[in-house]
Every structure is written in structure tokens, then in C-alpha cells.
C-alpha positions as CSV (number, residue, x, y, z in Angstrom):
1,M,74.6,103.2,98.7
2,A,77.6,104.1,100.9
3,L,81.2,102.8,100.4
4,F,83.2,102.1,103.5
5,K,86.9,101.7,103.0
6,N,90.0,102.2,105.1
7,G,88.0,103.2,108.1
8,S,85.8,105.9,106.5
9,F,83.1,106.5,104.0
10,I,84.3,107.6,100.6
11,D,82.9,108.6,97.2
12,D,82.9,105.5,95.0
13,P,85.0,106.2,91.9
14,W,83.6,103.0,90.3
15,R,80.3,102.5,88.5
16,A,78.6,99.2,87.7
17,I,77.6,98.5,84.1
18,A,74.8,96.2,83.1
19,D,75.1,93.1,81.0
20,G,74.6,94.0,77.4
21,E,75.9,97.6,77.9
22,G,78.6,98.5,75.4
23,V,82.3,98.7,76.2
24,P,82.9,102.0,78.1
25,A,85.2,104.6,76.8
26,A,86.8,105.1,80.2
27,G,87.7,102.7,83.0
28,H,86.6,102.5,86.6
29,V,83.7,100.2,85.8
30,I,82.6,97.0,87.5
31,F,81.0,94.4,85.3
32,S,79.7,90.8,85.7
33,L,81.7,87.7,84.8
34,D,79.4,87.1,81.8
35,W,80.1,90.6,80.5
36,W,83.8,90.1,80.9
37,N,83.7,86.8,79.1
38,D,81.8,88.4,76.2
39,E,83.9,91.6,76.0
40,R,87.4,90.7,77.2
41,Q,89.0,91.1,73.8
42,A,88.2,94.8,73.8
43,F,90.7,95.2,76.6
44,E,93.6,93.3,75.2
45,G,96.8,95.3,75.8
46,S,94.8,98.0,77.7
47,N,95.8,99.3,81.2
48,V,92.4,100.7,81.9
49,P,91.3,100.0,85.5
50,L,88.7,97.3,85.6
51,G,86.4,95.8,88.2
52,L,84.7,92.4,88.3
53,R,81.5,91.5,90.2
54,I,81.3,87.8,91.1
55,E,78.0,86.3,92.2
56,A,77.8,83.8,95.0
57,G,78.6,80.3,93.9
58,A,80.8,81.3,90.9
59,R,83.8,79.1,90.5
60,I,87.1,80.9,90.9
61,E,88.6,78.8,88.1
62,D,86.3,80.6,85.7
63,F,88.2,83.9,86.2
64,A,91.4,83.0,88.0
65,R,93.6,83.5,85.0
66,D,92.4,87.1,84.7
67,I,92.5,88.3,88.4
68,H,95.7,90.3,87.7
69,R,93.6,92.4,85.3
70,F,91.2,93.7,88.0
71,S,91.8,96.6,90.4
72,V,88.5,95.7,92.2
73,I,86.8,92.4,92.6
74,A,83.3,92.8,94.2
75,L,81.9,89.6,95.8
76,A,78.2,89.5,96.1
77,F,76.3,88.5,99.3
78,P,72.8,87.9,98.0
79,K,71.4,87.2,101.5
80,F,73.1,87.8,104.9
81,T,72.8,84.0,105.4
82,D,74.8,83.2,102.3
83,G,78.5,82.9,103.2
84,R,80.0,81.6,100.0
85,A,81.7,85.0,99.3
86,F,83.7,84.6,102.6
87,S,85.3,81.4,101.1
88,T,85.9,83.0,97.8
89,A,87.6,86.0,99.5
90,V,89.9,83.7,101.4
91,L,90.8,81.8,98.3
92,L,91.4,84.9,96.3
93,R,93.8,86.4,98.9
94,G,95.4,83.2,100.1
95,R,95.7,80.7,97.2
96,Y,95.6,83.1,94.3
97,G,97.5,86.1,95.9
98,Y,95.0,88.8,94.8
99,K,96.3,92.2,95.9
100,G,93.6,94.5,94.6
101,E,90.5,95.9,96.4
102,L,88.2,93.1,97.5
103,R,84.7,94.6,97.9
104,A,81.7,93.1,99.7
105,V,78.4,94.0,98.0
106,G,74.8,93.1,98.6
107,E,73.6,92.2,102.1
108,V,76.5,93.6,104.1
109,L,75.5,93.9,107.8
110,T,77.4,95.4,110.7
111,D,78.1,92.2,112.5
112,Q,79.7,90.7,109.4
113,I,82.1,93.5,108.6
114,Q,84.7,92.4,111.2
115,L,84.7,88.8,109.9
116,M,84.7,90.0,106.2
117,R,87.9,92.0,107.0
118,R,89.5,88.8,108.4
119,C,88.7,87.0,105.2
120,G,90.4,89.7,103.1
121,F,87.8,92.2,102.3
122,D,88.9,95.8,102.4
123,A,85.9,97.7,101.1
124,F,82.2,97.4,101.9
125,E,79.2,98.6,99.9
126,I,76.5,99.3,102.5
127,N,72.9,99.4,101.5
128,D,71.2,98.9,104.9
129,P,70.4,102.2,106.7
130,V,70.8,100.6,110.1
131,T,74.2,99.2,109.2
132,E,75.3,102.5,107.7
133,A,74.3,104.4,110.9
134,E,76.2,101.9,113.1
135,V,79.3,102.0,111.0
136,R,79.2,105.8,110.8
137,G,79.0,105.7,114.6
138,G,82.2,103.7,114.8
139,F,80.9,100.1,115.4
140,T,82.2,97.5,113.0
141,G,82.2,94.4,115.2
142,G,82.6,93.5,118.8
143,M,84.8,90.4,118.9
144,S,88.2,90.9,120.4
145,H,89.7,87.3,120.2
146,F,89.6,84.8,117.3
147,Y,90.3,81.1,116.9
148,Q,91.0,81.0,113.2
149,P,93.9,83.0,111.6
150,G,92.9,85.9,109.4
151,F,94.4,88.3,106.9
152,G,96.1,91.3,108.5
153,P,98.1,91.8,111.7
154,E,97.3,89.6,114.7
155,A,98.9,89.2,118.1
156,P,100.2,86.7,118.9
157,S,100.6,85.0,115.6
158,G,101.6,81.4,115.1
159,T,100.8,80.1,118.6
160,R,98.0,80.0,121.1
161,P,95.2,80.4,118.5
162,W,92.6,81.0,121.2
163,A,94.5,84.2,122.1
164,R,94.6,85.7,118.6
165,R,93.4,89.3,118.5
166,L,93.7,92.2,116.2
167,A,97.1,94.0,116.6
């Protein structure tokens, strides 16, 4: 799978670990919420970079007290029609002030990337070969104006919502 971040494809420094797998000796691992709940005590007082994968439908309240611990939070899109991770991203960035990498994983398609960015995502794990080819070719969305506010620079901000566009 390809990782698209900051406008280009990069080598992913993170690896996913499976539920039941032991505590890794080094950081840069992404694990499930269940794994974190079972193994969290192993990281007390540690500054090892950690990542958390959240499945669609998980309640933010179940991990909100720990978001400061995670360098990466990966939100799963199990199907392209399942938009629950959009809402989770907005809540993480807006209400909870999460500043780390917010990664979209699963069914990430070209026409969603622009909207995912507006919700606060800044990294995209792309599995679909057509999407990867389109993104490598420079296409990540075709909308130029937005009604709802988003994260990131917009012009004009605050007024005339029908005229919002990326700055």
C-alpha cells in the first residue's frame, strides 16, 4: 500500500501490529484500541512514538484521555460508503485539539481525499490501484468552492460561506 502525505508518496515509517502480538521493543507501531487497552501499562512513562488505529463506529470517549500519547491516529474506512471516520476526524481536530498525524486507512478513494483533508486528515494509506495512479498523476479532487468550513486555510474565511475555497 502507498502512503500519501504532504503532497507526495513517502515510505511509511510505521508498521501495524496485530492484536495479541507482544509489546514491541521499538516504537513507530500502530495498534488497535483493544491492544492499547490491554497493553497500555507497558508504556507508562515512555516517550516511544505510538500510533492508534480506530475502527469505524468507535467512541472517541473510549480513547480521548490518551490522544496526547499518539503521534498517529489512523481512522478506518471499511467501505467507501461509510463516512463515520469523517465525523471522528472533525471531532479529534476540533473538539479534542489533536495535533498529530491523522491518517485515513481502508477504502480511500480519489474523490474522497479532498474532503478528508477538509476534515483534518493529513495522510492517506491508498490500497486501490486506480486511486494511486490518479493521485500520482496529481488529481486529488476537483471541487473549488465549499459551503462548510474546513481545517486549513480558506479564502474568504468567516463570511460568504458559498464562496469558500482553498487558499
